[in-house]
N, CA, C and O atoms as a Tripos MOL2 file, in Angstrom:
@<TRIPOS>MOLECULE
protein
   80    79    20     0     0
PROTEIN
NO_CHARGES

@<TRIPOS>ATOM
      1 N         -65.6660  -40.7930    6.8880 N.3       1 GLN1
      2 CA        -66.2750  -39.5460    6.0220 C.3       1 GLN1
      3 C         -67.6790  -39.9110    6.8120 C.2       1 GLN1
      4 O         -68.1680  -41.0390    6.7540 O.2       1 GLN1
      5 N         -68.2600  -38.8410    7.5460 N.am      2 VAL2
      6 CA        -69.4940  -38.7470    8.3310 C.3       2 VAL2
      7 C         -70.3420  -38.3610    7.1050 C.2       2 VAL2
      8 O         -71.4990  -38.7790    7.0630 O.2       2 VAL2
      9 N         -69.8930  -37.6480    6.1690 N.am      3 GLY3
     10 CA        -70.8890  -36.7750    5.0560 C.3       3 GLY3
     11 C         -71.4260  -37.9520    4.1430 C.2       3 GLY3
     12 O         -72.5970  -37.9780    3.7670 O.2       3 GLY3
     13 N         -70.6410  -38.7780    3.8590 N.am      4 TYR4
     14 CA        -70.7590  -39.9300    3.1380 C.3       4 TYR4
     15 C         -72.1230  -40.7170    3.6120 C.2       4 TYR4
     16 O         -73.1090  -40.8710    2.8910 O.2       4 TYR4
     17 N         -71.9960  -41.1580    4.8860 N.am      5 ASP5
     18 CA        -72.9710  -41.8120    5.3960 C.3       5 ASP5
     19 C         -74.4520  -40.6980    5.4780 C.2       5 ASP5
     20 O         -75.5460  -41.0600    5.0460 O.2       5 ASP5
     21 N         -74.2840  -39.7610    5.9110 N.am      6 TYR6
     22 CA        -75.2250  -38.8410    5.7800 C.3       6 TYR6
     23 C         -75.9750  -38.5390    4.3500 C.2       6 TYR6
     24 O         -77.1250  -38.1460    4.1540 O.2       6 TYR6
     25 N         -74.9800  -38.8440    3.4640 N.am      7 TRP7
     26 CA        -75.5250  -38.7400    1.9380 C.3       7 TRP7
     27 C         -76.2930  -39.5630    1.8080 C.2       7 TRP7
     28 O         -77.4390  -39.1740    1.5850 O.2       7 TRP7
     29 N         -76.0740  -40.9080    1.8720 N.am      8 ARG8
     30 CA        -76.9580  -41.9520    1.6740 C.3       8 ARG8
     31 C         -78.0610  -42.0520    2.2720 C.2       8 ARG8
     32 O         -79.0460  -42.5200    1.7000 O.2       8 ARG8
     33 N         -78.0860  -41.6580    3.4420 N.am      9 ALA9
     34 CA        -79.4530  -41.7130    4.3230 C.3       9 ALA9
     35 C         -80.3150  -40.5500    3.8020 C.2       9 ALA9
     36 O         -81.5070  -40.7050    3.5400 O.2       9 ALA9
     37 N         -79.6820  -39.4020    3.6640 N.am     10 GLY10
     38 CA        -80.4770  -38.2520    3.0380 C.3      10 GLY10
     39 C         -80.9530  -38.5360    1.5130 C.2      10 GLY10
     40 O         -82.0800  -38.0820    1.3170 O.2      10 GLY10
     41 N         -80.5100  -39.0270    0.6420 N.am     11 ARG11
     42 CA        -80.7340  -39.3300   -0.4290 C.3      11 ARG11
     43 C         -81.9490  -40.0590   -0.4300 C.2      11 ARG11
     44 O         -82.6900  -39.9050   -1.4020 O.2      11 ARG11
     45 N         -82.2930  -40.8330    0.4920 N.am     12 LEU12
     46 CA        -83.3490  -41.7950    0.2640 C.3      12 LEU12
     47 C         -84.3630  -40.8740    0.9010 C.2      12 LEU12
     48 O         -85.5030  -41.2500    0.6300 O.2      12 LEU12
     49 N         -84.3260  -39.7400    1.6940 N.am     13 MET13
     50 CA        -85.1750  -38.8670    2.0810 C.3      13 MET13
     51 C         -85.6490  -37.5590    1.1460 C.2      13 MET13
     52 O         -86.2800  -37.6220    0.0920 O.2      13 MET13
     53 N         -85.1800  -36.3860    1.8110 N.am     14 ARG14
     54 CA        -85.4370  -35.2160    1.1620 C.3      14 ARG14
     55 C         -84.6610  -34.9150    0.4870 C.2      14 ARG14
     56 O         -84.9870  -34.2010   -0.4610 O.2      14 ARG14
     57 N         -83.1840  -35.3370    0.6570 N.am     15 HIS15
     58 CA        -82.1640  -34.6470   -0.0130 C.3      15 HIS15
     59 C         -81.9140  -35.2620   -1.3100 C.2      15 HIS15
     60 O         -80.8510  -34.9910   -1.8660 O.2      15 HIS15
     61 N         -82.6980  -36.0100   -1.8420 N.am     16 ASP16
     62 CA        -82.5800  -36.6930   -3.1240 C.3      16 ASP16
     63 C         -82.6520  -35.7450   -4.1750 C.2      16 ASP16
     64 O         -82.1060  -36.0210   -5.2430 O.2      16 ASP16
     65 N         -83.3810  -34.4240   -3.9960 N.am     17 ALA17
     66 CA        -83.5630  -33.4780   -4.6370 C.3      17 ALA17
     67 C         -82.2960  -32.8640   -4.9790 C.2      17 ALA17
     68 O         -82.1910  -32.1810   -5.9980 O.2      17 ALA17
     69 N         -81.1840  -33.0940   -4.0710 N.am     18 TYR18
     70 CA        -79.8240  -32.3780   -4.0750 C.3      18 TYR18
     71 C         -79.1580  -32.9550   -5.0400 C.2      18 TYR18
     72 O         -78.5170  -32.3570   -5.9040 O.2      18 TYR18
     73 N         -79.3220  -34.5430   -4.8970 N.am     19 TYR19
     74 CA        -78.1620  -35.0450   -5.5060 C.3      19 TYR19
     75 C         -78.7740  -35.7720   -6.7440 C.2      19 TYR19
     76 O         -77.9640  -36.3300   -7.4840 O.2      19 TYR19
     77 N         -80.2050  -35.8440   -7.0920 N.am     20 ASN20
     78 CA        -80.9300  -36.7040   -7.9380 C.3      20 ASN20
     79 C         -80.4780  -36.0320   -9.6140 C.2      20 ASN20
     80 O         -80.9390  -36.5480  -10.6320 O.2      20 ASN20
@<TRIPOS>BOND
     1     1     2 1
     2     2     3 1
     3     3     4 2
     4     3     5 am
     5     5     6 1
     6     6     7 1
     7     7     8 2
     8     7     9 am
     9     9    10 1
    10    10    11 1
    11    11    12 2
    12    11    13 am
    13    13    14 1
    14    14    15 1
    15    15    16 2
    16    15    17 am
    17    17    18 1
    18    18    19 1
    19    19    20 2
    20    19    21 am
    21    21    22 1
    22    22    23 1
    23    23    24 2
    24    23    25 am
    25    25    26 1
    26    26    27 1
    27    27    28 2
    28    27    29 am
    29    29    30 1
    30    30    31 1
    31    31    32 2
    32    31    33 am
    33    33    34 1
    34    34    35 1
    35    35    36 2
    36    35    37 am
    37    37    38 1
    38    38    39 1
    39    39    40 2
    40    39    41 am
    41    41    42 1
    42    42    43 1
    43    43    44 2
    44    43    45 am
    45    45    46 1
    46    46    47 1
    47    47    48 2
    48    47    49 am
    49    49    50 1
    50    50    51 1
    51    51    52 2
    52    51    53 am
    53    53    54 1
    54    54    55 1
    55    55    56 2
    56    55    57 am
    57    57    58 1
    58    58    59 1
    59    59    60 2
    60    59    61 am
    61    61    62 1
    62    62    63 1
    63    63    64 2
    64    63    65 am
    65    65    66 1
    66    66    67 1
    67    67    68 2
    68    67    69 am
    69    69    70 1
    70    70    71 1
    71    71    72 2
    72    71    73 am
    73    73    74 1
    74    74    75 1
    75    75    76 2
    76    75    77 am
    77    77    78 1
    78    78    79 1
    79    79    80 2
@<TRIPOS>SUBSTRUCTURE
     1 GLN1         2 RESIDUE 1 A GLN
     2 VAL2         6 RESIDUE 1 A VAL
     3 GLY3        10 RESIDUE 1 A GLY
     4 TYR4        14 RESIDUE 1 A TYR
     5 ASP5        18 RESIDUE 1 A ASP
     6 TYR6        22 RESIDUE 1 A TYR
     7 TRP7        26 RESIDUE 1 A TRP
     8 ARG8        30 RESIDUE 1 A ARG
     9 ALA9        34 RESIDUE 1 A ALA
    10 GLY10       38 RESIDUE 1 A GLY
    11 ARG11       42 RESIDUE 1 A ARG
    12 LEU12       46 RESIDUE 1 A LEU
    13 MET13       50 RESIDUE 1 A MET
    14 ARG14       54 RESIDUE 1 A ARG
    15 HIS15       58 RESIDUE 1 A HIS
    16 ASP16       62 RESIDUE 1 A ASP
    17 ALA17       66 RESIDUE 1 A ALA
    18 TYR18       70 RESIDUE 1 A TYR
    19 TYR19       74 RESIDUE 1 A TYR
    20 ASN20       78 RESIDUE 1 A ASN
């Protein structure tokens, strides 16, 4: 699952707003 690894990395960056 590539999206999962991308989710963890993105969550620490700007994507945190999406999953916060």
